[in-house]
Every structure is written in structure tokens, then in C-alpha cells.
VMD Tcl script that draws the C-alpha trace (Angstrom):
set ca {
  {-60.53 74.15 120.81}
  {-62.45 71.42 122.58}
  {-65.98 71.12 121.24}
  {-68.44 71.34 124.13}
  {-71.82 69.82 124.72}
  {-73.76 68.05 122.02}
  {-76.93 69.66 123.34}
  {-80.20 68.47 121.77}
  {-78.76 65.60 119.78}
  {-81.29 63.02 118.77}
  {-84.15 65.50 118.88}
  {-85.90 67.44 116.20}
  {-87.76 70.61 117.05}
  {-90.65 69.09 115.14}
  {-93.38 67.45 117.23}
  {-93.53 63.73 116.51}
  {-97.01 62.33 116.13}
  {-97.96 59.64 118.60}
  {-101.62 58.86 117.88}
  {-103.27 55.67 119.05}
  {-103.14 52.99 116.34}
  {-106.28 52.38 114.35}
  {-107.55 48.86 113.72}
  {-107.16 49.32 109.99}
  {-103.62 50.58 110.40}
  {-102.66 47.66 112.61}
  {-104.08 45.14 110.18}
  {-102.41 46.79 107.22}
  {-99.00 46.89 108.89}
  {-99.22 43.39 110.24}
  {-100.03 42.18 106.76}
  {-96.83 43.72 105.46}
  {-94.67 42.00 108.08}
  {-93.39 38.53 107.49}
  {-93.73 35.97 110.23}
  {-91.43 36.20 113.24}
  {-88.34 33.99 113.17}
  {-88.76 30.50 114.52}
  {-88.36 30.14 118.30}
  {-84.95 29.36 119.65}
  {-82.75 31.66 117.59}
  {-80.82 32.67 120.66}
  {-80.41 29.08 121.77}
  {-79.16 27.99 118.35}
  {-76.70 30.89 118.31}
  {-75.28 29.91 121.66}
  {-75.19 26.13 121.45}
  {-73.79 25.50 117.98}
  {-76.64 24.74 115.61}
  {-76.35 24.15 111.90}
  {-74.92 26.81 109.65}
  {-72.20 28.50 111.67}
  {-68.47 28.41 112.03}
  {-66.63 27.13 115.09}
  {-64.56 29.85 116.72}
  {-62.40 29.33 119.83}
  {-63.63 31.18 122.89}
  {-60.58 33.43 122.97}
  {-60.85 34.45 119.28}
  {-64.47 35.58 119.09}
  {-65.48 38.95 117.76}
  {-65.29 41.28 120.71}
  {-61.81 41.79 122.09}
  {-61.19 40.01 125.38}
  {-61.60 36.23 125.56}
  {-65.25 35.40 126.10}
  {-64.34 33.61 129.31}
  {-63.29 36.99 130.76}
  {-66.50 38.81 129.95}
  {-68.45 40.13 132.92}
  {-71.46 37.82 133.43}
  {-74.99 39.13 133.23}
  {-78.00 37.95 135.20}
  {-78.26 34.28 136.06}
  {-79.09 32.01 133.17}
  {-78.76 34.66 130.45}
  {-76.31 35.30 127.66}
  {-75.32 38.68 126.28}
  {-72.68 40.55 124.32}
  {-69.79 42.05 126.24}
  {-70.30 44.70 128.87}
  {-68.18 47.27 127.04}
  {-67.25 47.99 123.47}
  {-64.08 45.95 123.82}
  {-66.25 42.87 124.40}
  {-68.94 43.61 121.80}
  {-70.22 40.58 119.89}
  {-68.61 38.20 122.38}
  {-70.97 35.68 123.92}
  {-70.80 35.59 127.71}
  {-69.15 32.28 128.62}
  {-67.97 33.15 132.11}
  {-69.06 29.81 133.52}
  {-67.78 27.75 130.62}
  {-64.30 29.10 129.80}
  {-62.54 28.09 126.60}
  {-65.64 26.39 125.23}
  {-65.90 26.49 121.45}
  {-68.98 28.37 120.30}
  {-70.55 28.43 116.88}
  {-70.92 32.11 116.01}
  {-73.75 32.91 113.60}
  {-73.51 36.46 112.18}
  {-77.30 36.87 112.19}
  {-78.21 35.25 115.47}
  {-75.68 37.24 117.46}
  {-78.07 40.17 117.06}
  {-80.64 38.21 119.08}
  {-78.31 38.31 122.08}
  {-78.52 41.23 124.51}
  {-75.88 43.89 124.73}
  {-75.12 45.40 128.12}
  {-77.35 48.31 127.09}
  {-80.38 46.30 125.91}
  {-80.26 43.77 128.76}
  {-83.49 44.36 130.75}
  {-82.08 42.77 133.88}
  {-84.69 42.02 136.53}
  {-87.42 43.46 134.30}
  {-87.11 40.97 131.46}
  {-90.52 39.53 132.29}
  {-92.14 42.87 131.48}
  {-90.73 42.70 127.96}
  {-91.69 39.06 127.53}
  {-95.28 39.99 128.39}
  {-95.50 42.18 125.29}
  {-97.33 40.74 122.25}
  {-95.21 39.08 119.57}
  {-95.91 41.92 117.18}
  {-93.52 44.68 116.15}
  {-96.25 47.28 116.00}
  {-97.35 46.48 119.57}
  {-93.76 46.64 120.83}
  {-93.30 50.06 119.20}
  {-96.54 51.27 120.77}
  {-95.28 50.10 124.18}
  {-92.05 52.05 123.66}
  {-93.98 55.23 122.90}
  {-96.26 54.59 125.86}
  {-93.38 54.24 128.32}
  {-90.88 56.81 126.98}
  {-91.56 60.40 125.86}
  {-89.26 62.54 123.77}
  {-87.70 65.03 126.13}
  {-87.95 68.02 123.76}
  {-90.84 67.22 121.44}
  {-93.19 65.88 124.14}
  {-91.75 67.05 127.49}
  {-90.38 70.53 126.77}
  {-91.04 71.69 130.35}
  {-89.37 68.75 132.10}
  {-88.52 69.85 135.67}
  {-84.87 70.00 136.61}
  {-85.12 67.13 139.10}
  {-86.15 64.79 136.27}
  {-83.62 65.83 133.64}
  {-81.25 63.01 134.60}
  {-83.70 60.63 132.92}
  {-82.33 61.43 129.48}
  {-79.00 59.91 130.57}
  {-80.41 56.51 131.61}
  {-78.24 54.69 129.10}
  {-79.11 51.16 130.29}
  {-82.54 49.76 129.36}
  {-82.72 48.03 132.75}
  {-82.62 51.43 134.47}
  {-85.33 52.85 132.21}
  {-87.55 49.86 132.95}
  {-86.80 50.14 136.68}
  {-87.89 53.79 136.73}
  {-91.04 52.97 134.77}
  {-91.87 50.12 137.15}
  {-91.49 52.43 140.16}
  {-94.14 54.70 138.71}
  {-96.42 52.18 137.06}
  {-97.26 48.64 138.22}
  {-99.34 48.09 135.09}
  {-97.87 46.06 132.21}
  {-96.10 47.89 129.41}
  {-99.08 47.38 127.11}
  {-100.80 50.14 129.12}
  {-99.68 53.57 127.90}
  {-98.57 55.84 130.73}
  {-99.84 59.42 131.03}
  {-97.55 61.58 128.93}
  {-96.12 63.58 131.81}
  {-95.30 60.36 133.73}
  {-93.36 58.65 130.95}
  {-89.58 58.33 131.20}
  {-87.86 61.17 129.37}
  {-85.68 60.07 126.47}
  {-85.24 60.45 122.72}
  {-85.22 58.36 119.55}
  {-82.24 56.40 120.83}
  {-84.24 55.29 123.87}
  {-87.33 54.32 121.88}
  {-85.07 52.28 119.61}
  {-83.24 50.62 122.51}
  {-86.55 49.65 124.11}
  {-87.71 47.93 120.92}
  {-84.33 46.30 120.31}
  {-84.31 44.99 123.88}
  {-87.85 43.65 123.66}
  {-87.18 41.86 120.37}
  {-83.90 40.37 121.58}
  {-85.66 39.19 124.74}
  {-88.04 37.29 122.44}
  {-85.12 35.81 120.48}
  {-85.51 38.08 117.43}
  {-82.33 39.52 115.87}
  {-82.52 43.30 116.23}
  {-80.21 46.31 116.16}
  {-80.42 50.10 116.14}
  {-79.38 52.19 113.14}
  {-78.05 55.74 113.36}
  {-78.66 58.22 110.58}
  {-80.94 60.98 109.33}
  {-84.57 61.39 108.23}
  {-86.35 63.79 105.89}
  {-89.90 63.30 107.19}
  {-89.82 65.79 110.06}
  {-88.98 68.66 107.71}
  {-89.29 69.02 103.94}
  {-86.00 70.93 103.70}
  {-83.80 69.32 106.36}
  {-82.50 65.91 107.44}
  {-82.75 65.49 111.22}
  {-80.52 63.09 113.13}
  {-82.44 59.99 114.14}
  {-82.19 56.40 115.39}
  {-84.42 53.62 114.09}
  {-84.63 49.85 114.52}
  {-83.94 46.91 112.26}
  {-85.19 43.41 113.01}
  {-84.70 40.29 110.95}
  {-87.92 38.60 109.93}
  {-86.28 35.36 108.81}
  {-85.63 36.57 105.28}
  {-84.35 40.13 105.46}
  {-83.67 43.09 107.75}
  {-86.84 45.16 108.20}
  {-86.38 48.78 109.20}
  {-88.92 50.47 111.49}
  {-89.29 53.81 113.23}
  {-90.77 53.19 116.70}
  {-91.71 56.87 117.10}
  {-94.07 56.91 114.12}
  {-97.65 55.75 114.18}
  {-100.74 56.28 112.08}
  {-101.39 56.26 108.36}
  {-100.39 59.84 107.62}
  {-96.98 58.91 106.20}
  {-96.31 58.20 102.52}
  {-94.50 55.00 103.57}
  {-95.01 52.18 106.05}
  {-93.31 53.13 109.35}
  {-92.96 49.41 110.14}
  {-91.15 48.65 106.88}
  {-89.22 51.75 105.89}
  {-87.97 51.72 102.30}
  {-84.22 51.71 101.73}
  {-81.99 52.83 98.88}
  {-82.08 56.03 96.82}
  {-84.63 58.50 98.06}
  {-85.35 56.56 101.27}
  {-86.92 58.54 104.13}
  {-84.19 57.31 106.51}
  {-80.57 57.17 105.39}
  {-77.72 55.81 107.46}
  {-74.85 58.00 108.54}
  {-72.55 55.93 106.31}
  {-74.74 56.65 103.28}
  {-74.71 60.38 103.99}
  {-70.95 60.47 104.59}
  {-70.22 58.54 101.41}
  {-72.48 60.86 99.42}
  {-70.78 63.88 100.93}
  {-67.30 62.59 100.10}
  {-68.42 61.92 96.54}
  {-69.68 65.51 96.20}
  {-73.32 64.39 95.91}
  {-74.66 65.49 99.30}
  {-74.75 68.87 101.05}
  {-73.78 67.85 104.57}
  {-74.91 71.22 105.98}
  {-78.48 69.98 105.60}
  {-77.88 67.09 108.01}
  {-77.90 67.69 111.75}
  {-80.04 68.30 114.82}
  {-82.15 71.14 113.38}
  {-81.73 73.96 110.85}
  {-79.24 76.52 112.12}
  {-77.89 74.18 114.79}
  {-74.12 74.13 115.33}
  {-74.45 70.35 115.51}
  {-74.61 69.74 111.78}
  {-72.41 69.45 108.74}
  {-69.50 67.20 107.73}
  {-67.93 66.84 111.17}
  {-71.27 65.95 112.73}
  {-72.06 63.37 110.04}
  {-68.57 61.89 110.38}
  {-69.07 61.40 114.10}
  {-72.41 59.74 113.48}
  {-70.74 57.11 111.31}
  {-68.78 56.12 114.42}
  {-72.04 56.03 116.39}
  {-73.54 53.86 113.65}
  {-70.84 51.20 113.87}
  {-70.91 51.32 117.68}
  {-74.67 50.71 117.77}
  {-74.31 47.93 115.22}
  {-71.95 46.00 117.48}
  {-73.76 46.35 120.77}
  {-72.59 49.72 122.11}
  {-75.88 51.58 121.89}
  {-74.39 54.76 123.34}
  {-76.13 58.03 124.15}
  {-76.07 60.48 121.28}
  {-74.29 63.00 123.52}
  {-71.41 60.68 124.41}
  {-67.87 61.41 123.20}
  {-64.96 59.04 122.67}
  {-62.22 58.51 120.10}
  {-63.24 59.38 116.57}
  {-66.74 60.25 117.77}
  {-65.22 63.22 119.60}
  {-62.20 65.46 119.12}
  {-59.32 63.19 120.08}
  {-58.53 62.19 116.49}
  {-57.08 64.70 114.03}
  {-59.55 65.70 111.27}
  {-57.52 64.29 108.39}
  {-56.98 61.01 110.20}
  {-60.65 60.87 111.20}
  {-61.76 61.46 107.60}
  {-59.64 58.59 106.30}
  {-60.79 56.28 109.09}
  {-64.47 57.03 108.56}
  {-64.10 56.64 104.79}
  {-62.98 53.05 105.40}
  {-65.63 52.34 108.03}
  {-68.44 53.80 105.92}
  {-67.44 51.63 102.97}
  {-67.51 48.52 105.16}
  {-70.92 49.51 106.54}
  {-72.34 49.94 103.06}
  {-70.91 46.63 101.89}
  {-72.23 44.91 105.01}
  {-75.70 46.31 104.42}
  {-75.45 45.00 100.89}
  {-75.04 41.45 102.18}
  {-71.25 41.13 102.08}
  {-70.56 38.75 105.01}
  {-66.82 39.23 104.67}
  {-67.20 42.99 105.05}
  {-69.38 42.43 108.13}
  {-66.71 40.35 109.83}
  {-63.95 42.75 108.76}
  {-65.98 45.62 110.20}
  {-66.56 43.77 113.48}
  {-62.86 43.00 113.82}
  {-61.92 46.58 112.96}
  {-64.33 47.91 115.56}
  {-62.96 45.60 118.22}
  {-59.31 46.33 117.50}
  {-59.27 50.05 116.67}
  {-59.36 52.16 119.84}
  {-60.44 55.17 117.82}
  {-63.75 53.43 117.06}
  {-64.84 51.72 120.25}
  {-65.31 53.54 123.54}
  {-63.51 51.07 125.77}
  {-64.34 51.64 129.42}
  {-64.83 55.42 129.50}
  {-66.86 58.02 127.59}
  {-67.44 61.72 128.16}
  {-71.13 62.53 128.54}
  {-72.40 65.96 127.50}
  {-75.81 66.68 128.99}
  {-78.30 68.17 126.52}
  {-79.43 70.42 129.38}
  {-75.97 71.91 129.90}
  {-73.85 71.72 133.01}
  {-70.48 70.10 133.44}
  {-69.29 67.28 131.21}
  {-69.17 63.93 132.99}
  {-66.64 61.15 132.50}
  {-68.66 57.92 132.67}
  {-67.33 54.49 133.57}
  {-69.25 52.06 131.36}
  {-68.42 49.14 133.62}
  {-70.01 50.79 136.66}
  {-73.62 49.92 136.06}
}
mol new
graphics top color blue
foreach p $ca { graphics top sphere $p radius 0.5 }
foreach p [lrange $ca 0 end-1] q [lrange $ca 1 end] { graphics top cylinder $p $q radius 0.2 }
display resetview
């Protein structure tokens, strides 16, 4: 039987604290962050600086030849417009040019989802500080269940604004003030953790900082349950730093701007949970949207591994999208074996294995069960009919 809507994905029933940052908290967090990467990361990634490997334009990570990728706004570079193009630099005006692809710096290039379009200047106006960017995300976007539980029907489409440019456009229609000014709660764009993460990823990429979203589960909204969640990683020049844009204040037993990783971490990736489940070390029934939700358990975690790899390679899809192995079109046994392999590559990649990272990127590009291609099925968290969405029709 076809599984229907993924209603309430990406949202805990727990209210997420969004207090104004204190001066002491800001200073403490900023002290824990290393300096931002040197200017020009994006330019070095796209022009062939030291340290990369020459790759012909028609063999780059991302499927179609880079010369065929749909161009973005004038003068900009970005990853491909669909999953089949992910990781490919846009070279529409310079076909067959040889680019030097740097595995790190490609994360400083916009995906079709994080591209702010005509509103890039609003992101560039933000301070060069991760904490300030996270505060701006919370000030522009409100969680549709935790903060806007009575959202009127005429505004419910906001949760499906998958492109950051559209979110910024809606915000600009309502608020001429810069993004450093928090909007009244009821006037913020409705979204979820995925949207807060995409905002921060887009802002950091616009500033040339490598950034990506990570899909997994957290234990800090409930002491007995692991809620599905999306956080951000940015590279500070030395390592990937994990941050939760939705958290603020000093009430947490960890730094929200530098989340710990490894055993006992407050956020664990979907790949970590799946691998633990397959090894008999994790009870997958404790991982899902909320306790008692039908959207939980092994099948749910397995699908989130597919979301995790998609987000890693520039397809920052809505958490209620369906395609391939993220939905029901792949037989369970086949899906289990596929996700076992993908999860292992994700774990090795996170451990610093560059070969695993490239193998994972190639696998994602080539395996139609993993990437969404042109179409996904969108299940509204508010119910209603499923919608088949053309990802190229922006």
C-alpha cells in the first residue's frame, strides 16, 4: 500500500526556545569559533587554485556535462539545478573548460535551493558571524508547529517554499528592514528546521564559506525520544563545525554553535542511527517525528539516510518530499542493502576519507534510486492532495 503524507516531518511537538542572545553568550560562543575562512574560497574553487585536481567539464561530479547546466543569475556560479547536476559548477558560458574541483570549496558554491537570487544583497549585509546569521534565520522564519500552531489556511503554502530565493522574496514583501531586524513572530515566514538550516547555509555560501545541511535526529527536545532534525555544518578553515540555528541561549549542556560529535552526541546523523540499528545497537522506534507518530522506526530512518546524502550534495529537499529510495518505489530488501552501502560511505566521508566522499558523490549522481532527478512527490504536512513537483520549474 502506498504510504501517504509525511505530515509533521521536521517538527517536534516540543517548543523550541528562541530567546534573544545575551552579550555574555555571544562572547562565549564567538570565542569558541575559529576565524572564518580566508576570502575568495569560491573564487579559488572556480578558477583553479592550488590544491585541486583538474577534471574535464563533462566528467565533473554531478551527472550532465557542466556546460549543459541551467545558468543561475548573472555573474554567479552554483551547483546544478537538479540532483542530476549536483556538485557540478555552472559553466554554461564557458563550455568544455577544465575546472579544478576542490572537495571542500564546492560546498561554498550555491545549490539551486540555497541560491538567494535577487536577494543576495540581503544575505551579504549580515555580519560575518555564525551566531548572528543563526539569529537572523530565527528572526525571519518561524517553526510552523512549534511557533505558529494557528497558521491560517491561506498562509500554509509557506512551508513548501523550497527555494531560499522565494523565502527571502516573501520576507522582503513584508519587511523592508534588513535581516538583522527580527520580524514579529506572527509575520515571519512559516517553515521548519530544514528552512532555518537552508537560510544559514545560503548566507554562509553567499559569503564564500563552505556550508551544508545535515539530516538526522536530536535528543535535546525530549529526554526519552530522538526527534528528526536538520542542522548546519560550516568549515572554519580547519574542520567542519556543526551548529543548530534554532537554538539560542545558555540553557543547553553543550554549545549550540559547536555541537559535539561522536558517541553520545546530542545530534546524530541518519547514517549513524541506521548503522547502529543494523548492528543491533539502536532501537529505531525511538527515532522519528514525535513519540507515537507513525513516522518513526526503521523505515523512517532508512529514508532519512537518503535525505542526508541528498542534502550533502546540494539537493536540500523538503522533508515531506518523496522520490526513489526516499519513498516507496524501491523494494524494502533492495532499499536496505542500498542504504547500508550509502550509510557506510557517509560515515567514512565524515571520518575524513576523501575517496569515500568522491565515491559517494559519484554513487549519488549515477544511482536513480538516490537522487530525485526532475520530479518529486510533495506531501503537505497540512494534508490535502499529494503534488508532483517539477524541480526545474522554479
